[in-house]
SEZADREN-963673 format. One line per 2 residues: number of its first residue (from 1); for each residue x, y, z of C-alpha. Coordinates in steps of 0.001 Angstrom, whole numbers, plus 500000, padded with zeros to 6 digits. Example, Ala and Ser with C-alpha at 12.3 -4.5 7.8 and 13.67 -1.06 7.14 Angstrom:
residues 2
1> 512300 495500 507800 ~ 513670 498940 507140;
END
This chain:
residues 866
1> 165250 213710 412651 ~ 167746 213172 415604;
3> 167461 210703 418217 ~ 165133 207872 419075;
5> 161940 209770 417207 ~ 164198 210222 414168;
7> 165135 206498 414125 ~ 161436 205622 414264;
9> 160963 208119 411253 ~ 163440 206402 409306;
11> 161602 202987 409803 ~ 158426 204611 408727;
13> 160244 206172 405810 ~ 161617 202884 404748;
15> 158097 201337 404847 ~ 156343 204101 403043;
17> 159049 204246 400189 ~ 159694 200779 399578;
19> 156800 200715 397135 ~ 158713 203083 394983;
21> 161735 201260 394704 ~ 160177 198416 392603;
23> 163048 197687 390237 ~ 166088 197685 392873;
25> 163983 195811 395516 ~ 162890 193243 392820;
27> 166328 192776 391899 ~ 167350 192309 395780;
29> 164255 190101 396291 ~ 165491 187585 393541;
31> 169112 187612 394705 ~ 168070 186669 398145;
33> 165362 184301 396962 ~ 167772 182187 394950;
35> 170579 182471 397730 ~ 167892 181088 400193;
37> 166848 178409 397720 ~ 170457 177326 397084;
39> 171519 177152 400675 ~ 168522 175362 401681;
41> 169310 172864 398944 ~ 172810 172237 400120;
43> 171504 172162 403730 ~ 168985 169335 402766;
45> 171865 167509 401033 ~ 174113 168053 404045;
47> 171526 166963 406463 ~ 170773 163711 404377;
49> 174419 162954 404277 ~ 174750 163369 408204;
51> 171778 161304 408887 ~ 172623 158730 406143;
53> 169398 156994 406731 ~ 168857 153843 404767;
55> 165484 152142 406077 ~ 165821 148516 406707;
57> 164228 146285 403956 ~ 165265 142696 404138;
59> 166061 142977 407874 ~ 162915 145195 408801;
61> 161533 142697 411282 ~ 164985 142202 413050;
63> 165059 144059 416267 ~ 169007 143855 416278;
65> 171633 143203 413766 ~ 175131 142189 414686;
67> 177631 143221 411865 ~ 181334 143521 411174;
69> 182611 146853 412272 ~ 184125 148470 409098;
71> 185122 151653 410549 ~ 189015 151456 411455;
73> 191374 154266 412574 ~ 194130 154594 410311;
75> 197196 152833 411464 ~ 199356 156046 411575;
77> 196999 157403 414114 ~ 198035 155072 416791;
79> 200830 157350 418128 ~ 202192 158079 421322;
81> 200150 161290 421975 ~ 196700 160292 423073;
83> 195346 163491 421747 ~ 196515 162765 418235;
85> 193376 161109 416621 ~ 192353 160634 413144;
87> 188772 160197 411576 ~ 187970 156495 411059;
89> 188207 155182 407743 ~ 185624 152879 406460;
91> 186786 149659 404828 ~ 185676 148736 401462;
93> 184605 145217 402030 ~ 182391 143513 404515;
95> 184031 142357 407753 ~ 182856 138846 408375;
97> 181337 137885 411455 ~ 182969 135092 413433;
99> 181010 131757 413408 ~ 181336 131436 417094;
101> 179504 134836 417567 ~ 176033 133220 416671;
103> 176144 130849 419687 ~ 177120 133743 422034;
105> 174140 135966 420648 ~ 171669 132988 421089;
107> 172790 132668 424879 ~ 171946 136230 425698;
109> 169031 136895 427958 ~ 166185 138575 425986;
111> 167316 137034 422474 ~ 164314 135062 421065;
113> 165787 134231 417680 ~ 169149 134772 416203;
115> 169806 133774 412501 ~ 173143 133775 410479;
117> 172489 135762 407568 ~ 174476 134966 404470;
119> 174346 137385 401662 ~ 176005 136976 398162;
121> 175638 138003 394530 ~ 173579 135524 392170;
123> 172187 135910 388667 ~ 169648 133735 386801;
125> 171209 133115 383520 ~ 169920 131831 380174;
127> 171118 129585 377665 ~ 174331 130887 375755;
129> 172302 131045 372430 ~ 169319 132942 374027;
131> 171334 136247 374229 ~ 169253 137493 377064;
133> 170825 139382 379803 ~ 171242 137802 383303;
135> 168567 138626 385892 ~ 170858 139907 388906;
137> 169691 139336 392386 ~ 171089 139054 395880;
139> 171118 135560 397319 ~ 170325 134451 400940;
141> 169381 131548 403238 ~ 165654 130887 403564;
143> 165805 131353 407401 ~ 166344 134979 406860;
145> 163264 135549 404696 ~ 161328 136020 407782;
147> 162976 139335 408873 ~ 161697 140990 405662;
149> 159220 139457 406027 ~ 158735 137541 402827;
151> 155380 135451 402399 ~ 154862 132678 399970;
153> 152465 133560 397268 ~ 152894 130374 395409;
155> 154661 127024 396079 ~ 156466 125902 399128;
157> 159880 126694 400923 ~ 162980 125641 399613;
159> 164264 122547 401603 ~ 166850 120827 399383;
161> 169985 122125 397843 ~ 168429 122255 394379;
163> 165560 124346 395246 ~ 165170 128191 395172;
165> 162559 130723 395930 ~ 162365 133815 393929;
167> 160991 137216 394691 ~ 157930 138002 392637;
169> 159784 140607 390597 ~ 162686 138321 389811;
171> 160364 135601 388798 ~ 158415 137819 386582;
173> 161741 139266 384905 ~ 162819 135787 384181;
175> 159456 134500 383026 ~ 159254 131569 385485;
177> 157180 130249 388333 ~ 156980 127244 390921;
179> 158004 124154 389317 ~ 160197 125740 386413;
181> 163934 125147 386241 ~ 166379 127952 386307;
183> 170211 128206 386072 ~ 171731 130270 388529;
185> 175377 131641 388676 ~ 176733 132057 392184;
187> 179750 131016 394199 ~ 182032 131005 391259;
189> 179817 128483 389104 ~ 176472 127728 387703;
191> 173839 125086 388520 ~ 170338 124376 387636;
193> 167713 124830 390629 ~ 164100 124206 390692;
195> 161791 127005 391536 ~ 159989 126070 394635;
197> 158288 129169 395569 ~ 157674 132707 394537;
199> 157564 135219 397453 ~ 156649 138859 398141;
201> 157549 141243 400589 ~ 154499 142168 402827;
203> 153704 145708 403892 ~ 155112 146764 407064;
205> 152658 147676 409836 ~ 154772 147644 412671;
207> 155842 151186 413745 ~ 158886 149798 415679;
209> 160418 148842 412406 ~ 159377 151340 409744;
211> 159528 155107 409925 ~ 156199 156907 408897;
213> 157915 158253 405817 ~ 158419 154922 404602;
215> 155037 153068 405730 ~ 154054 153177 401942;
217> 156967 150817 400863 ~ 155387 147708 399102;
219> 158513 146080 397842 ~ 162163 145573 398015;
221> 164422 147900 396238 ~ 166882 144913 395308;
223> 165965 141640 393645 ~ 166312 138594 395882;
225> 166465 134862 395703 ~ 166271 132354 398673;
227> 168247 128994 398825 ~ 168162 126313 401350;
229> 170274 127319 404563 ~ 172701 124356 403651;
231> 173204 125464 400162 ~ 173797 129154 401115;
233> 176100 127989 403518 ~ 178030 126025 400899;
235> 178166 128977 398647 ~ 178916 131672 401172;
237> 180713 130132 403976 ~ 181354 133563 405803;
239> 178482 134915 407839 ~ 177707 138447 406740;
241> 175419 139383 409705 ~ 173333 137946 412383;
243> 169583 139055 412497 ~ 168170 138994 416168;
245> 164593 139157 417279 ~ 164187 140044 420913;
247> 161516 138257 423240 ~ 158275 139732 423845;
249> 158424 142383 426606 ~ 162203 142449 426648;
251> 163522 145916 426316 ~ 165419 146193 423011;
253> 167913 148583 424274 ~ 168919 146399 427315;
255> 169194 143485 425054 ~ 171503 145287 422687;
257> 173685 146269 425449 ~ 173803 142591 426602;
259> 174765 141471 423156 ~ 177468 144095 422770;
261> 178748 142999 426101 ~ 178740 139136 425018;
263> 180637 140137 421694 ~ 183141 142558 423454;
265> 186735 142515 422202 ~ 185729 141386 418668;
267> 185363 143693 415500 ~ 181739 143671 415599;
269> 178911 146090 416380 ~ 175312 145934 417252;
271> 172680 148207 415334 ~ 169151 148722 415403;
273> 166714 151174 413708 ~ 167794 152732 410403;
275> 171409 151308 411295 ~ 170036 147875 409950;
277> 169679 149712 406419 ~ 173322 150376 406407;
279> 174140 146718 407009 ~ 171904 145689 404105;
281> 173535 148355 401945 ~ 177269 148553 402607;
283> 177855 151549 400190 ~ 175707 153669 402429;
285> 178625 154179 404958 ~ 180976 155427 402456;
287> 178531 157724 400523 ~ 177210 159787 403372;
289> 180708 161418 404027 ~ 180953 162103 400173;
291> 177702 163939 400275 ~ 178542 165797 403386;
293> 181804 167240 401910 ~ 180262 168031 398612;
295> 177333 169699 400202 ~ 179448 171658 402569;
297> 181705 173051 400136 ~ 179055 174149 397734;
299> 176867 175531 400618 ~ 179785 177673 401691;
301> 180666 178748 398281 ~ 177121 179755 397478;
303> 176938 181924 400889 ~ 180083 183550 399726;
305> 178606 184274 396375 ~ 175251 185291 397767;
307> 177026 188104 399903 ~ 178913 189264 396811;
309> 175803 189493 394511 ~ 173430 191113 397327;
311> 175844 193654 398310 ~ 176580 194423 394684;
313> 172850 194772 394023 ~ 172110 196841 396991;
315> 175370 198952 396205 ~ 173917 199710 392661;
317> 170669 200544 393977 ~ 172387 202992 396726;
319> 174440 204473 394080 ~ 171161 205522 392056;
321> 169860 207438 395176 ~ 172859 209457 396138;
323> 171025 212576 395235 ~ 168070 211518 397541;
325> 170736 210799 400385 ~ 172283 214100 399762;
327> 169137 215815 400349 ~ 168270 213840 403439;
329> 171732 214633 404743 ~ 171225 218225 404099;
331> 167984 218488 406186 ~ 169547 216638 409127;
333> 169539 213023 408665 ~ 172556 211088 410209;
335> 174619 208398 408473 ~ 173156 206135 411222;
337> 169698 206930 410418 ~ 170244 206399 406506;
339> 171977 203099 407088 ~ 169084 202236 409389;
341> 166573 202895 406580 ~ 168469 201000 403930;
343> 168976 197892 406208 ~ 165143 198124 407048;
345> 164429 198113 403268 ~ 166800 195018 402591;
347> 165363 193087 405788 ~ 161818 193655 404433;
349> 162604 192198 401283 ~ 164637 189515 402960;
351> 161348 188299 404820 ~ 159608 187964 401748;
353> 162493 186147 400015 ~ 162711 183790 403088;
355> 159045 182980 403038 ~ 159287 182383 399095;
357> 162500 180312 399520 ~ 161094 178207 402393;
359> 158611 176639 400265 ~ 160836 176442 397028;
361> 164104 175082 398725 ~ 162892 171574 399637;
363> 161459 170584 396284 ~ 164622 171716 394400;
365> 166757 169808 397127 ~ 164843 166604 396359;
367> 165001 167027 392644 ~ 168860 167473 392921;
369> 169055 164582 395358 ~ 167135 162382 392762;
371> 169700 163278 390166 ~ 172622 162402 392505;
373> 171062 158866 392918 ~ 170531 158649 389126;
375> 174409 159046 388692 ~ 175111 156486 391470;
377> 176827 159231 393614 ~ 174390 158265 396438;
379> 172931 154849 397217 ~ 169258 154366 396048;
381> 168554 153160 399388 ~ 169300 156307 401228;
383> 166218 158648 401711 ~ 166260 162379 401434;
385> 165979 164074 404871 ~ 165302 167997 405170;
387> 163943 169152 408326 ~ 164098 172348 410118;
389> 167710 172411 410403 ~ 168561 173333 406670;
391> 165622 175706 407027 ~ 167199 177662 410086;
393> 170673 177314 408430 ~ 169292 179044 405256;
395> 167561 181668 407322 ~ 170690 182375 409178;
397> 172589 182560 406061 ~ 169843 184767 404494;
399> 170043 187198 407502 ~ 173754 187224 407400;
401> 173649 187798 403482 ~ 171217 190381 403915;
403> 172683 192516 406716 ~ 176343 192107 405455;
405> 175516 192756 401828 ~ 173189 195626 402849;
407> 175785 197105 404971 ~ 178639 196726 402438;
409> 176446 198199 399842 ~ 175140 201009 401878;
411> 178373 201998 403318 ~ 179571 204241 400545;
413> 176132 205717 399950 ~ 175658 207205 403680;
415> 179382 207615 404449 ~ 179741 210871 402621;
417> 178968 214723 403245 ~ 175861 216155 402046;
419> 177319 218335 399553 ~ 179577 215541 398193;
421> 176536 213177 397855 ~ 174737 215681 395739;
423> 178007 216277 393620 ~ 178460 212756 392992;
425> 174950 211652 392467 ~ 175475 211176 388707;
427> 179314 209822 388701 ~ 180882 208093 391549;
429> 184602 208524 391440 ~ 185942 207132 394655;
431> 185702 203311 395575 ~ 189070 202407 397300;
433> 188903 201785 400882 ~ 191882 200651 403152;
435> 189814 197583 404248 ~ 188876 196616 400842;
437> 192326 196831 399455 ~ 193641 194818 402164;
439> 190865 192010 401991 ~ 191633 191942 398166;
441> 195308 191352 398753 ~ 194868 188794 401289;
443> 192289 186845 398871 ~ 194809 187053 395829;
445> 197489 186124 398102 ~ 195538 183089 399313;
447> 194946 182247 395692 ~ 198740 182323 394662;
449> 199446 180109 397884 ~ 196886 177550 397015;
451> 198197 177529 393293 ~ 201828 176911 394440;
453> 200459 174143 396932 ~ 198700 172587 394009;
455> 201643 172326 391835 ~ 204371 171342 394637;
457> 202637 169248 397007 ~ 199878 167285 395238;
459> 199758 164660 392388 ~ 196503 163258 390683;
461> 192853 163969 391400 ~ 193637 164898 395005;
463> 195146 168223 393721 ~ 191422 169352 393192;
465> 191255 169745 396843 ~ 193277 172901 396568;
467> 192492 173832 393081 ~ 188908 174286 393625;
469> 189212 176915 396390 ~ 191854 178719 394159;
471> 189027 179997 391894 ~ 186897 181285 394557;
473> 189682 183327 396444 ~ 190803 184750 392948;
475> 187180 185955 391833 ~ 186796 187278 395358;
477> 190046 189132 395204 ~ 189145 190558 391820;
479> 185678 191452 392764 ~ 187039 193510 395678;
481> 189262 195282 393149 ~ 186583 195463 390501;
483> 186068 199248 390028 ~ 189746 199681 389872;
485> 190202 196786 387503 ~ 187336 197795 385466;
487> 188805 201427 384888 ~ 192285 199821 383979;
489> 190839 197365 381418 ~ 188565 200164 380098;
491> 191554 202305 379535 ~ 193519 199427 378066;
493> 190707 198579 375303 ~ 189735 202023 374823;
495> 192164 202513 371922 ~ 191054 199386 369920;
497> 187386 200264 370624 ~ 187655 203783 369397;
499> 189833 202503 366157 ~ 187073 200046 364992;
501> 183793 201419 366269 ~ 183707 205271 365207;
503> 181910 208029 367163 ~ 179581 205757 369089;
505> 182492 203542 370059 ~ 184532 206769 371474;
507> 181497 207863 373321 ~ 181207 204302 374953;
509> 184832 204079 375707 ~ 184638 207537 377381;
511> 181694 206598 379329 ~ 183407 203076 380517;
513> 186254 205152 382050 ~ 184336 207823 383726;
515> 181309 205433 384858 ~ 183906 202573 385776;
517> 182771 202259 389533 ~ 179148 201551 388281;
519> 180166 199502 385420 ~ 182002 197214 387635;
521> 178663 196393 389449 ~ 177918 194416 386109;
523> 181486 193291 385364 ~ 181956 191786 388697;
525> 179069 189084 388421 ~ 179948 188446 384731;
527> 183424 187869 385964 ~ 182403 185570 388799;
529> 180004 183628 386554 ~ 182844 183427 383933;
531> 185692 182276 386355 ~ 183386 179845 388248;
533> 181999 178055 385325 ~ 185253 178055 383200;
535> 187494 177014 386345 ~ 185131 174304 387638;
537> 184094 173028 384385 ~ 187688 172453 383019;
539> 188737 171312 386652 ~ 186265 168303 385799;
541> 187358 167810 382149 ~ 191006 167754 382897;
543> 190616 165274 385846 ~ 188407 163073 383476;
545> 191034 163222 380836 ~ 193984 162595 383307;
547> 191955 159479 384893 ~ 190960 158087 381589;
549> 194708 158333 380457 ~ 196075 156559 383512;
551> 193396 153895 383024 ~ 194258 153397 379255;
553> 198060 153393 380013 ~ 197798 150691 382685;
555> 195351 148326 380730 ~ 197220 146140 378342;
557> 194554 143337 378206 ~ 192733 143138 374937;
559> 189563 141954 376616 ~ 187718 141528 380142;
561> 185865 138603 381137 ~ 183227 139204 383804;
563> 180935 136205 385195 ~ 177194 136893 385631;
565> 177815 136701 389516 ~ 179845 134926 392073;
567> 183305 135658 390626 ~ 185780 133772 388869;
569> 186365 129988 389494 ~ 189753 128104 389039;
571> 187967 125893 386451 ~ 186808 129132 384457;
573> 190219 130661 384394 ~ 191833 127285 383290;
575> 189318 126922 380360 ~ 190076 130433 379220;
577> 193834 130015 379253 ~ 193181 126681 377218;
579> 191065 128448 374683 ~ 192559 128789 371139;
581> 194208 132179 370504 ~ 194428 133268 374122;
583> 198138 134291 374729 ~ 197624 135102 378439;
585> 194718 135232 381065 ~ 195124 136724 384502;
587> 192635 136447 387425 ~ 191832 140052 388488;
589> 190505 141749 391629 ~ 190373 145085 393305;
591> 189960 146664 396626 ~ 191414 149046 398874;
593> 194074 148720 401785 ~ 196155 150602 404433;
595> 199838 150513 404904 ~ 200832 150247 408439;
597> 202646 153554 409475 ~ 200945 155580 406733;
599> 198338 158179 407187 ~ 195909 157955 404405;
601> 192043 158166 405097 ~ 191449 156946 401470;
603> 193972 154155 401742 ~ 195866 152662 398724;
605> 194282 150924 395550 ~ 194935 147371 395538;
607> 194782 145190 392366 ~ 195109 141460 392496;
609> 196687 139793 389312 ~ 198034 136226 388452;
611> 201871 136283 388728 ~ 202956 134826 385348;
613> 200330 136324 383397 ~ 200470 140008 384907;
615> 203152 141193 382745 ~ 201326 140486 379709;
617> 197784 141504 380676 ~ 198909 144993 382650;
619> 201222 147696 381667 ~ 203645 147266 384718;
621> 207321 147250 383880 ~ 209292 146298 386963;
623> 212588 148337 387549 ~ 213418 145728 390467;
625> 212302 142244 391175 ~ 209903 140421 388906;
627> 206029 140100 388936 ~ 206493 136215 388356;
629> 207452 136135 392147 ~ 203916 137539 393015;
631> 202773 134687 394991 ~ 201696 133954 398476;
633> 201964 137031 400836 ~ 203748 139332 398536;
635> 203330 142819 396856 ~ 204559 144921 394067;
637> 204840 148670 394755 ~ 205719 151818 393024;
639> 209055 153201 393583 ~ 207784 156275 394979;
641> 205607 154375 397581 ~ 208741 152251 398401;
643> 210800 155341 398925 ~ 208357 156741 401282;
645> 208174 153639 403346 ~ 211896 153322 403125;
647> 211683 149736 401732 ~ 213233 147873 398939;
649> 212721 144486 397189 ~ 212784 141652 400004;
651> 211666 143887 402695 ~ 208255 143375 404470;
653> 205460 145621 406096 ~ 202194 145122 407283;
655> 199173 145656 405041 ~ 195477 146061 406366;
657> 193115 144504 403734 ~ 189603 145619 402881;
659> 187950 143457 405658 ~ 190258 144665 408336;
661> 192429 141601 407989 ~ 196367 142300 408682;
663> 198674 140669 406314 ~ 202729 140537 406529;
665> 203562 141109 402839 ~ 206988 141021 401236;
667> 207983 143363 398449 ~ 209071 141282 395387;
669> 208912 144011 392578 ~ 209098 147720 392132;
671> 207845 149676 389061 ~ 207396 153340 388114;
673> 203939 154557 388759 ~ 202105 157461 387463;
675> 202021 160295 390302 ~ 198810 160533 391905;
677> 197276 157333 390195 ~ 199550 154984 392041;
679> 198402 151467 393046 ~ 199905 148311 394645;
681> 199693 144663 392996 ~ 199031 141525 395151;
683> 198342 138044 393935 ~ 194822 137639 392975;
685> 194103 134787 395427 ~ 195425 136771 398371;
687> 193292 139897 397443 ~ 190182 138364 396397;
689> 189980 136115 399642 ~ 189587 139309 401451;
691> 186715 140961 399398 ~ 182980 140540 399534;
693> 183037 138082 396519 ~ 185689 135634 398071;
695> 186937 135228 394462 ~ 188471 137198 391679;
697> 185940 139233 389994 ~ 187216 139234 386521;
699> 189687 137785 383968 ~ 192194 140026 382008;
701> 192849 138334 378529 ~ 195448 139035 375911;
703> 194434 137516 372718 ~ 193838 138578 369032;
705> 190476 140279 368108 ~ 189498 137152 366275;
707> 189685 135051 369392 ~ 187575 137276 371495;
709> 184052 136318 370339 ~ 184674 132774 371265;
711> 185143 133560 374928 ~ 181571 134440 375499;
713> 180482 130730 374961 ~ 182608 129375 377839;
715> 180060 129952 380499 ~ 176366 131002 380567;
717> 176087 134837 381160 ~ 179774 135618 380675;
719> 180186 139274 379618 ~ 183246 139893 377282;
721> 184414 143453 376902 ~ 187171 144585 374524;
723> 189705 147012 375352 ~ 187957 149930 373378;
725> 184812 149201 375088 ~ 186256 149306 378452;
727> 188216 152773 378068 ~ 184833 154018 376595;
729> 182942 152648 379601 ~ 185430 154195 381987;
731> 185119 157573 380346 ~ 181440 157345 380571;
733> 181441 156418 384124 ~ 183721 159368 384972;
735> 181673 161823 383002 ~ 178564 160567 384681;
737> 180222 161344 388036 ~ 181108 164660 386951;
739> 177773 165823 386157 ~ 177042 166030 389906;
741> 179537 168918 390077 ~ 178217 170449 386726;
743> 174624 170526 388414 ~ 175859 172469 391449;
745> 178083 174702 389425 ~ 175139 175520 387170;
747> 173358 176583 390263 ~ 175901 179065 391276;
749> 176402 180308 387912 ~ 172702 180856 387181;
751> 172643 182933 390678 ~ 175528 184986 389308;
753> 173841 185552 385999 ~ 170869 186916 387848;
755> 173182 189520 389443 ~ 174482 190334 385827;
757> 170827 190960 384599 ~ 170017 193005 387941;
759> 172901 195278 387439 ~ 172591 195994 383825;
761> 168956 196472 383909 ~ 168975 198695 386883;
763> 172153 200814 385531 ~ 170361 201105 382058;
765> 166904 201729 383270 ~ 168171 204540 385358;
767> 169840 206495 382570 ~ 166814 207851 381130;
769> 167958 211488 381499 ~ 171232 210781 380131;
771> 169752 209299 377010 ~ 167085 212157 376729;
773> 169899 214875 376736 ~ 171798 213059 374094;
775> 168740 213009 371870 ~ 168055 216611 372779;
777> 171578 217641 371324 ~ 170979 215786 368087;
779> 171586 212039 368614 ~ 169236 209389 367083;
781> 167804 206426 368747 ~ 170113 204117 366668;
783> 173209 206159 367684 ~ 172220 205531 371373;
785> 171613 202100 370809 ~ 174887 201552 368915;
787> 176886 203310 371946 ~ 175272 200831 374391;
789> 175964 198055 372343 ~ 179585 198827 372329;
791> 179330 199447 376127 ~ 177690 196157 376718;
793> 180539 194602 374506 ~ 183188 196279 376833;
795> 181397 194919 379881 ~ 181397 191486 378565;
797> 185002 191762 377485 ~ 186235 192907 380785;
799> 184205 190350 382606 ~ 185441 187424 380370;
801> 188996 188522 380398 ~ 189002 188782 384652;
803> 187017 185772 384688 ~ 189271 183761 382500;
805> 192384 185176 384464 ~ 190713 183930 387624;
807> 189939 180477 386234 ~ 193576 180171 385107;
809> 195079 180492 388552 ~ 193222 177302 389451;
811> 193493 175380 385861 ~ 197141 175616 385185;
813> 198205 174533 388583 ~ 195727 171570 388567;
815> 196755 170639 385040 ~ 200343 170277 385846;
817> 199681 168269 389139 ~ 197185 165825 387591;
819> 198239 165518 384020 ~ 201764 166826 383987;
821> 200753 169605 381443 ~ 200348 173331 381695;
823> 197416 173195 379540 ~ 194090 171954 380969;
825> 192043 169318 379002 ~ 188495 169569 377500;
827> 186604 170746 374559 ~ 187179 174308 373570;
829> 183569 174742 372423 ~ 182909 174864 376192;
831> 184754 177868 376652 ~ 183148 179291 373368;
833> 179782 178777 374865 ~ 180691 180727 378088;
835> 181984 183527 375762 ~ 178776 183611 373585;
837> 176587 183236 376680 ~ 178378 186200 378414;
839> 178158 188454 375429 ~ 174663 187526 374727;
841> 173668 188250 378334 ~ 175366 191549 378447;
843> 173667 192693 375116 ~ 170200 191485 375920;
845> 170383 192710 379641 ~ 171428 196153 378109;
847> 169582 196741 374993 ~ 166083 195715 376018;
849> 165885 198108 379031 ~ 167452 200878 376847;
851> 164912 200250 373880 ~ 162321 200593 376675;
853> 163867 203884 377989 ~ 164178 205446 374680;
855> 160324 204941 374027 ~ 159821 208039 376341;
857> 159935 211348 374683 ~ 163174 213204 375438;
859> 161724 216161 376966 ~ 159599 214079 379352;
861> 162619 211761 380383 ~ 164767 214769 380911;
863> 162710 216223 383271 ~ 162014 212947 385270;
865> 163506 212277 388570 ~ 165552 209184 389028;
END
């Protein structure tokens, strides 16, 4: 068996004997198949986030679009070191296009047509007594309709201020047609308009503007209405974008370069292709990075889990073949040949798993992506993209998993002397290896370091960035020490087990200690599933509870008024304040900004309020200065933020607002903020002017419950929400976003559950001879089943204890950092369900194959080969 010929013989032997390894190879196939599917799913999500394609709809016939550049390098990145660069931040608001830019674009050679595009929110509202919900839509000037293109299917184009064209879907939802009157809320007020036309988007046939995957798009995803250009200019003075059509025969790329040169020095960019879609749907730019981060984290986590699962499955299979390997070694086979045979078997299975996963991965990825869009985590306008890159990545991950998992699993089986292998065929006694111990110490040390970082350095939701990886490090460390920990735990619980379970329990406890190394193959994935599920689920519930608590603590208003569209006008705010029973009413706006000299990719949350009403509608209690001075270019900061800036009341600093505008603001008040949930308060007029609405979005009202219902009659479509409903809605939104992580966690847990089933079924199924000998010396089937029941409970108990311990390394530090408590938040029934699931799984996967094994006559089973 030596040399090249021997190696070839091992390849032949692997191919010929693979059909006799049905159980073990099926387990390996399932582990590799699910690993491939999961990695391909995460790869598809990752590619989708990187490409971030949102095909143009309303601007589909524009060759080029000029838009404001929302990417800004954080102020702190502008240091003396030219190599000190930061990833650009995406501003939360649209950056307006200067009015003078339109004339420059029109003067560029090769430009045939350039139209100033104005985009603003609008809604068709009914009579107050009607009770019907407003029909939401995006409003534009009529000249931009040709870029969709929209075609009139009834009526004529709007030419006067009092006319409007509705898309077919909006007109159908409102139940109106040409000649009917509608009331439209936009620009901070409502007005009656006459429907002059109903329009419908034409199917795209120009392949320059529509990717083949989207040729069948028949309609716009968002409702639209069109006003005359003059009226649109009155309601939305700022130009959102400039749609450009190039002359026939002109090269769009050359024209794009000339347009960019003409606009050089201004915060603008020129886009084409799918970049136009990101202009139409601003949320696309921020959602792509979130999807990339999420897919990357879970893809890496899945690969690590896959290696552990595959290596455990292969190791168990190898452990059951130790007598076979001993015989092969005794007739001259080398360790290298045996290892090659095992790797060949694993790779054969990997090829089959890759083929199956290749077809199953994309549908699962698309299904998961649809769930993401359903929760609002990803914009509905983004298209799912899974090309050859995720498939290659999954193939590479599968190859690495198969080779590394197979090598780890096979190392012990072939790395022994022939006589030793024959002696240890029934019971594996040794498991420790210096490298394994060192790696375990490193991972557990990493978990301890991450836990300390979570407590000492982070506050609020950001603590999840270190708390999440802590669980993974802890379970990997425990998995590496699995046999030793299993033996220790079996010894610790052996006494109580013997005391309460009688003779069968004593035998089960003895087996648990003697077979600890093999039992660890089932304990480890059960620990992994418990730790991942408990840790990640309660991380989400704790964060949700902390966020809801912070939201409720900061909200003092009894009700919030939200206009149907267009924001809050000064007239509406004044009318609310005059309403009987209203004690205070504050305009309210939100956005995100960046403080000059502070490195923060996420920026600082900003809230705009009315100075004299803020103290009664928010829970801010100044410790220095006064909120009544919050007027003009002023700001109220938390004491912690001011300390980091080395600022006090009366000092000034530069604040970059959501639309890139820089404002010098003066501190007029300081207040104690909840760590991790800090915000800054600005005058509502100042902040709202730099948002997409251009006006405050809501009104915070302090009034008795009896006065709240009357507020709904102040304006058509005005939504009035009480404090309780607001808190419930906030909690529901947070819970909806958490389902994204629950879905991904469920995939990983399901994967580890498969490993538990594989391990237990393989382990129990290959103990036929042991069961037969027990029955030959007088044990009944019932006694054997009772013994196995106790063993299954021991496996479940050890897995649950170790998994819970791993989860606590993350949950306790995160609870302290996010909620200032040592106890994580969340329903206890979740942990109860995890315990019940683990016990049920262990019992089912043990007793069913045992019942099957016990159906064989003892004499036949005792003489059977393993």
